[in-house]
C-alpha positions, 0 to 999 in steps of 0.5 A, spaced: 547 493 527 547 500 528 545 506 523 543 513 523 537 514 519 533 520 517 526 520 520 522 524 515 516 525 519 519 528 525 525 531 521 531 529 524 536 523 524 535 517 529 539 512 531 537 505 529 538 498 530 536 491 527 537 484 528 535 479 523 534 471 524 532 466 520 526 462 521 521 457 518 513 456 518 511 449 520 506 448 514 511 451 508 519 448 512 522 449 505 520 456 504 526 461 507 524 466 511 527 472 516 525 475 522 527 482 522 527 486 528 528 494 527 529 499 533 528 506 532 530 510 537 527 510 545 520 510 546 519 507 540 515 500 538 520 495 535 518 493 528 517 486 527 517 484 519 517 477 516 521 477 509 523 471 504 528 476 502 535 474 504 537 478 510 545 475 509 549 482 510 548 489 513 546 491 506 540 487 505 537 488 511 537 495 511 534 495 505 528 491 507 528 495 514 528 502 509 523 499 504 518 498 509 520 504 512 518 508 505 512 505 505 509 506 512 514 510 516 509 516 517 503 515 520 497 512 518 502 509 513 501 507 505 499 500 507 495 502 512 492 507 507 491 501 502 487 496 507 482 502 509 481 504 501 481 497 499 475 496 505 471 502 505 472 505 497 471 498 494 466 496 498 468 490 502 468 492 508 463 487 510 460 483 505 453 480 505 455 474 501 453 468 504 456 463 499 464 462 498 463 462 491 460 468 491 465 471 495 470 469 491 467 472 485 467 479 489 474 479 491 476 477 484 472 484 481 475 487 487 483 485 485 481 486 478 479 493 480 485 494 484 490 492 479 487 497 474 488 503 479 495 500 481 496 500 473 494 508 472 499 509 478 505 506 473 510 511 470 508 510 463 500 511 465 502 519 467 499 522 461 493 519 463 493 519 470 494 526 470 488 527 465 484 523 469 485 527 476 485 534 472 479 533 469 475 529 474 478 530 480 481 537 480 484 539 487 486 546 487 492 548 492 499 545 493 496 542 499 491 537 496 495 537 490 502 534 494 497 529 498 499 522 498 492 519 497 492 517 489 488 511 490 483 516 493 483 521 488 483 516 482 477 512 484 473 518 485 475 520 478 473 514 475 467 514 479 465 521 476 467 520 469 462 513 469 457 517 472 457 522 467 457 517 461 453 511 464 453 506 459 448 501 461 452 494 457 446 489 461 441 486 458 434 485 460 436 477 459 
């Protein structure tokens, strides 16, 4: 199926084509999966997307492709930025833990912190988020304020807040 898609990065319309094929995973044969292939013009690498969302008609198919394009459309892409953030900012790029249980505990703490940061991005937390960013990670200039780096700024703001008001909760025992 072909369609004109707006490329926000290049500021132009592009002809795009998509195709979806039902596939199965050998370990999980009962789970319905779809392989979605999207071509976004000449000279561009096709996207190969694996999803469990049904892609039986054109609207469902394009919703999967456009959802991915919203998250990853412009370099470096939000998903890649999230991975980079998770690895470097949350200090899990190369954890030096020998035992699996210790690694599992670290990953659980990181997941809890990441969930907290994502909760601060929720619409109902706008007041808290803006106050936190304004006070602890203030940026001037239109470019800095409109940059799509909310997790970096939130982590920096929380780090500044917790560094300023250090509360030692651990006892000597």
